[in-house]
VOMIKOL-143782 format. One record per residue (C-alpha): residue number from 1; residue in three letters; x, y, z. Coordinates in steps of 0.5 Angstrom, whole numbers, plus 500, padded with zeros to 3 digits. Last residue first. Layout:
<milos>
+-----+-----+------+-------+-----+
:   n : res : east : north :  up :
+-----+-----+------+-------+-----+
: NUM : Ala :    X :     Y :   Z :
...
+-----+-----+------+-------+-----+
</milos>
This chain:
<milos>
+-----+-----+------+-------+-----+
:   n : res : east : north :  up :
+-----+-----+------+-------+-----+
: 270 : Ala :  611 :   494 : 593 :
: 269 : Leu :  605 :   495 : 589 :
: 268 : Lys :  598 :   495 : 593 :
: 267 : Arg :  592 :   494 : 588 :
: 266 : Glu :  586 :   498 : 589 :
: 265 : Pro :  581 :   496 : 593 :
: 264 : Ser :  575 :   493 : 589 :
: 263 : Thr :  569 :   497 : 587 :
: 262 : Arg :  562 :   495 : 589 :
: 261 : Val :  559 :   501 : 586 :
: 260 : His :  563 :   502 : 579 :
: 259 : Thr :  566 :   495 : 578 :
: 258 : Leu :  560 :   491 : 580 :
: 257 : Tyr :  554 :   495 : 578 :
: 256 : Leu :  557 :   497 : 571 :
: 255 : Pro :  558 :   489 : 570 :
: 254 : Leu :  551 :   488 : 573 :
: 253 : Gly :  547 :   493 : 569 :
: 252 : Val :  550 :   492 : 562 :
: 251 : Leu :  552 :   485 : 560 :
: 250 : Leu :  548 :   481 : 565 :
: 249 : Phe :  542 :   485 : 566 :
: 248 : Gly :  540 :   488 : 560 :
: 247 : Gly :  543 :   482 : 556 :
: 246 : Ala :  540 :   476 : 560 :
: 245 : Leu :  533 :   480 : 561 :
: 244 : Asn :  533 :   481 : 553 :
: 243 : Gly :  534 :   474 : 552 :
: 242 : Leu :  528 :   472 : 557 :
: 241 : Ala :  524 :   477 : 553 :
: 240 : Thr :  526 :   474 : 546 :
: 239 : Pro :  525 :   467 : 548 :
: 238 : Leu :  518 :   468 : 550 :
: 237 : Glu :  516 :   473 : 545 :
: 236 : Asn :  519 :   469 : 539 :
: 235 : Trp :  518 :   462 : 538 :
: 234 : Leu :  513 :   460 : 544 :
: 233 : Leu :  509 :   467 : 544 :
: 232 : Tyr :  508 :   468 : 537 :
: 231 : Asp :  507 :   461 : 535 :
: 230 : Met :  502 :   460 : 540 :
: 229 : Val :  498 :   466 : 537 :
: 228 : Thr :  498 :   463 : 531 :
: 227 : Phe :  502 :   464 : 524 :
: 226 : Asp :  500 :   466 : 517 :
: 225 : Gly :  501 :   473 : 517 :
: 224 : Gly :  494 :   476 : 514 :
: 223 : Met :  495 :   484 : 516 :
: 222 : Ile :  492 :   482 : 523 :
: 221 : Met :  497 :   477 : 524 :
: 220 : Ser :  502 :   482 : 522 :
: 219 : Phe :  500 :   487 : 527 :
: 218 : Pro :  500 :   482 : 533 :
: 217 : Phe :  507 :   480 : 531 :
: 216 : Leu :  510 :   487 : 530 :
: 215 : Phe :  507 :   491 : 536 :
: 214 : Met :  509 :   486 : 542 :
: 213 : Asn :  515 :   485 : 537 :
: 212 : Val :  517 :   492 : 538 :
: 211 : Ile :  516 :   491 : 546 :
: 210 : Ser :  520 :   484 : 546 :
: 209 : His :  526 :   487 : 542 :
: 208 : Glu :  530 :   482 : 537 :
: 207 : Phe :  536 :   484 : 534 :
: 206 : Gly :  535 :   485 : 526 :
: 205 : Met :  542 :   488 : 525 :
: 204 : Phe :  539 :   495 : 523 :
: 203 : Phe :  535 :   496 : 529 :
: 202 : Phe :  540 :   494 : 534 :
: 201 : Leu :  545 :   499 : 531 :
: 200 : Met :  540 :   505 : 531 :
: 199 : Val :  539 :   503 : 539 :
: 198 : Pro :  546 :   503 : 540 :
: 197 : Met :  547 :   510 : 537 :
: 196 : Trp :  541 :   514 : 538 :
: 195 : Met :  541 :   514 : 546 :
: 194 : Ala :  548 :   517 : 547 :
: 193 : Leu :  546 :   522 : 542 :
: 192 : Met :  539 :   524 : 545 :
: 191 : Lys :  542 :   524 : 552 :
: 190 : Ser :  547 :   529 : 549 :
: 189 : Ser :  542 :   534 : 546 :
: 188 : Ala :  538 :   534 : 553 :
: 187 : Ser :  544 :   536 : 557 :
: 186 : Thr :  545 :   533 : 564 :
: 185 : Ser :  550 :   528 : 561 :
: 184 : Ile :  552 :   520 : 563 :
: 183 : Met :  545 :   518 : 564 :
: 182 : Ala :  543 :   518 : 557 :
: 181 : Gly :  548 :   513 : 556 :
: 180 : Val :  545 :   508 : 561 :
: 179 : Val :  539 :   508 : 557 :
: 178 : Gly :  542 :   507 : 550 :
: 177 : Met :  547 :   502 : 553 :
: 176 : Ser :  541 :   498 : 555 :
: 175 : Val :  538 :   498 : 548 :
: 174 : Met :  545 :   495 : 546 :
: 173 : Trp :  545 :   490 : 551 :
: 172 : Asn :  538 :   489 : 550 :
: 171 : Cys :  538 :   487 : 543 :
: 170 : Leu :  544 :   483 : 544 :
: 169 : Met :  541 :   479 : 549 :
: 168 : Gly :  534 :   478 : 545 :
: 167 : Arg :  539 :   476 : 539 :
: 166 : Ile :  542 :   471 : 543 :
: 165 : Phe :  535 :   468 : 545 :
: 164 : Ile :  532 :   468 : 538 :
: 163 : Thr :  538 :   464 : 536 :
: 162 : Leu :  537 :   459 : 542 :
: 161 : Trp :  530 :   458 : 540 :
: 160 : Gly :  532 :   457 : 532 :
: 159 : Ala :  538 :   452 : 535 :
: 158 : Val :  532 :   448 : 539 :
: 157 : Gly :  528 :   447 : 533 :
: 156 : His :  531 :   450 : 526 :
: 155 : Glu :  524 :   450 : 523 :
: 154 : Gln :  521 :   454 : 529 :
: 153 : Tyr :  526 :   460 : 527 :
: 152 : Gly :  523 :   461 : 521 :
: 151 : Leu :  516 :   459 : 523 :
: 150 : Thr :  516 :   465 : 528 :
: 149 : Arg :  521 :   471 : 525 :
: 148 : Ser :  520 :   469 : 518 :
: 147 : Glu :  512 :   469 : 519 :
: 146 : Gly :  512 :   476 : 522 :
: 145 : Ile :  517 :   479 : 518 :
: 144 : Ala :  513 :   476 : 512 :
: 143 : Ser :  506 :   479 : 515 :
: 142 : Val :  510 :   486 : 516 :
: 141 : Lys :  512 :   486 : 509 :
: 140 : Ala :  505 :   485 : 506 :
: 139 : Ala :  502 :   490 : 510 :
: 138 : Ile :  507 :   495 : 508 :
: 137 : Ala :  506 :   493 : 501 :
: 136 : Gly :  499 :   494 : 501 :
: 135 : Gly :  494 :   494 : 507 :
: 134 : Asp :  488 :   491 : 502 :
: 133 : Ile :  482 :   494 : 503 :
: 132 : Ser :  475 :   494 : 507 :
: 131 : Tyr :  479 :   493 : 514 :
: 130 : Gly :  477 :   500 : 517 :
: 129 : Tyr :  480 :   504 : 511 :
: 128 : Thr :  486 :   498 : 510 :
: 127 : Leu :  492 :   502 : 512 :
: 126 : Ile :  488 :   506 : 517 :
: 125 : Phe :  485 :   500 : 521 :
: 124 : Ser :  492 :   496 : 521 :
: 123 : Met :  495 :   502 : 524 :
: 122 : Phe :  490 :   504 : 530 :
: 121 : Phe :  490 :   496 : 532 :
: 120 : Ala :  497 :   495 : 532 :
: 119 : Thr :  498 :   502 : 536 :
: 118 : Thr :  493 :   499 : 541 :
: 117 : Leu :  497 :   493 : 541 :
: 116 : Ala :  503 :   496 : 543 :
: 115 : Gly :  500 :   500 : 548 :
: 114 : Ala :  497 :   494 : 551 :
: 113 : Phe :  503 :   490 : 551 :
: 112 : Asn :  507 :   495 : 554 :
: 111 : Gly :  502 :   496 : 560 :
: 110 : Leu :  502 :   488 : 561 :
: 109 : Phe :  510 :   488 : 561 :
: 108 : Val :  511 :   494 : 565 :
: 107 : Trp :  505 :   491 : 570 :
: 106 : Gly :  509 :   484 : 570 :
: 105 : Trp :  516 :   487 : 571 :
: 104 : Asn :  514 :   491 : 577 :
: 103 : Arg :  511 :   485 : 580 :
: 102 : Leu :  517 :   481 : 579 :
: 101 : Val :  521 :   486 : 582 :
: 100 : Gln :  517 :   487 : 588 :
:  99 : Ala :  516 :   479 : 589 :
:  98 : Val :  524 :   479 : 589 :
:  97 : Thr :  524 :   484 : 594 :
:  96 : Val :  526 :   491 : 594 :
:  95 : Gly :  523 :   494 : 601 :
:  94 : Pro :  529 :   497 : 603 :
:  93 : Arg :  535 :   497 : 598 :
:  92 : Lys :  539 :   491 : 598 :
:  91 : Asp :  544 :   493 : 593 :
:  90 : Ile :  542 :   486 : 589 :
:  89 : Leu :  535 :   488 : 589 :
:  88 : Ala :  536 :   495 : 587 :
:  87 : Leu :  540 :   493 : 581 :
:  86 : Pro :  535 :   488 : 579 :
:  85 : Val :  530 :   494 : 578 :
:  84 : Leu :  535 :   497 : 573 :
:  83 : Thr :  536 :   492 : 567 :
:  82 : Phe :  530 :   488 : 566 :
:  81 : Val :  526 :   495 : 568 :
:  80 : Gly :  529 :   498 : 561 :
:  79 : Thr :  527 :   492 : 557 :
:  78 : Leu :  520 :   492 : 560 :
:  77 : Leu :  520 :   499 : 557 :
:  76 : Asp :  518 :   505 : 562 :
:  75 : Phe :  516 :   512 : 560 :
:  74 : Lys :  520 :   518 : 563 :
:  73 : Met :  518 :   523 : 558 :
:  72 : Leu :  525 :   524 : 555 :
:  71 : Tyr :  525 :   516 : 555 :
:  70 : Leu :  519 :   515 : 551 :
:  69 : Met :  521 :   521 : 546 :
:  68 : Ile :  528 :   518 : 545 :
:  67 : Phe :  526 :   511 : 544 :
:  66 : Gly :  521 :   513 : 538 :
:  65 : Val :  526 :   518 : 535 :
:  64 : Pro :  531 :   511 : 535 :
:  63 : Phe :  528 :   509 : 529 :
:  62 : Leu :  530 :   514 : 524 :
:  61 : Val :  537 :   511 : 523 :
:  60 : Ala :  534 :   504 : 522 :
:  59 : Gly :  529 :   506 : 517 :
:  58 : Ile :  535 :   510 : 513 :
:  57 : Leu :  539 :   503 : 514 :
:  56 : Pro :  534 :   499 : 511 :
:  55 : Ser :  534 :   503 : 504 :
:  54 : Gly :  529 :   502 : 499 :
:  53 : Thr :  526 :   509 : 500 :
:  52 : Lys :  519 :   507 : 501 :
:  51 : Ile :  520 :   500 : 504 :
:  50 : Ala :  525 :   503 : 509 :
:  49 : Val :  521 :   509 : 511 :
:  48 : Thr :  515 :   505 : 512 :
:  47 : Ile :  519 :   500 : 516 :
:  46 : Ala :  522 :   505 : 521 :
:  45 : Phe :  515 :   509 : 522 :
:  44 : Ile :  512 :   502 : 523 :
:  43 : Ala :  517 :   501 : 529 :
:  42 : Ala :  517 :   508 : 531 :
:  41 : Leu :  509 :   507 : 532 :
:  40 : Gly :  510 :   501 : 536 :
:  39 : Leu :  515 :   504 : 540 :
:  38 : Ile :  510 :   510 : 542 :
:  37 : Ala :  505 :   505 : 544 :
:  36 : Gly :  509 :   501 : 548 :
:  35 : Ala :  512 :   507 : 552 :
:  34 : Met :  505 :   510 : 553 :
:  33 : Tyr :  503 :   503 : 556 :
:  32 : Ala :  509 :   503 : 560 :
:  31 : Arg :  508 :   510 : 563 :
:  30 : Ile :  500 :   508 : 564 :
:  29 : Phe :  502 :   502 : 568 :
:  28 : Thr :  507 :   504 : 572 :
:  27 : Asp :  503 :   510 : 574 :
:  26 : Lys :  497 :   506 : 576 :
:  25 : Thr :  501 :   501 : 580 :
:  24 : Ser :  504 :   506 : 584 :
:  23 : Met :  512 :   507 : 584 :
:  22 : Tyr :  516 :   504 : 589 :
:  21 : Val :  519 :   499 : 585 :
:  20 : Lys :  520 :   504 : 580 :
:  19 : Ser :  524 :   508 : 585 :
:  18 : Glu :  529 :   503 : 587 :
:  17 : Gly :  531 :   501 : 580 :
:  16 : Ser :  532 :   509 : 579 :
:  15 : Asp :  536 :   509 : 585 :
:  14 : Val :  540 :   503 : 582 :
:  13 : Met :  541 :   507 : 576 :
:  12 : Lys :  543 :   513 : 579 :
:  11 : Thr :  549 :   510 : 583 :
:  10 : Val :  551 :   508 : 576 :
:   9 : Phe :  551 :   515 : 574 :
:   8 : Glu :  555 :   517 : 580 :
:   7 : Ser :  561 :   512 : 579 :
:   6 : Pro :  561 :   513 : 572 :
:   5 : Glu :  562 :   520 : 572 :
:   4 : Ile :  557 :   525 : 569 :
:   3 : Tyr :  559 :   529 : 563 :
:   2 : Ala :  556 :   536 : 563 :
:   1 : Met :  555 :   537 : 555 :
+-----+-----+------+-------+-----+
</milos>
């Protein structure tokens, strides 16, 4: 394992954020689409494993394979660009403006959502033989998750909305630690291990990930979940995405940048 010092890999984080701003619309969308599709498949894989083994922990241990696959292919999740792209803005990289940051986030959001929705359609189709039979235990489980993570939060009003927001923060704190952790080494196996641990933690703890939810909630609605599109958007996707932004940038990207790029002078001792 070739370890890279934080001062070096944090500069790589800023470089990565800048490169995403300059990436073409086509490449941005394709990479985001594939990331959303793969993460959706990883989510239903982990849920299937948890149901069939009776162990949510085993599902959480195996979920990171999807995250690792999309990272190694250089595909982009909204949670990742929330953390990396603003660093290029505060570092005053040429051409990086607020409008360009928002453009990147918008295209990645659309790509992630389209990819996750595609996987939701594929999985709902094969579980029901073209919607001709019941989806079974997996469909029932996902429908219950969808209802509890929309209507369940709604029952608590503002406190429920803030709960989702904080769960979103905690989620992208861990997911972004996985993204950053993969930069500490040039070895593929070391990158995988560094990503595995924090991603497993967020999934097992039930924190809210906006792209996983882009798959989970449409799939839940197709499978008979009793909630509306507006319930999903207002009582899950919106607060989750905002929490993901706050967690990734404020708890990972910004602290690393301030202490490893904008390092203060050493103290002078008498």
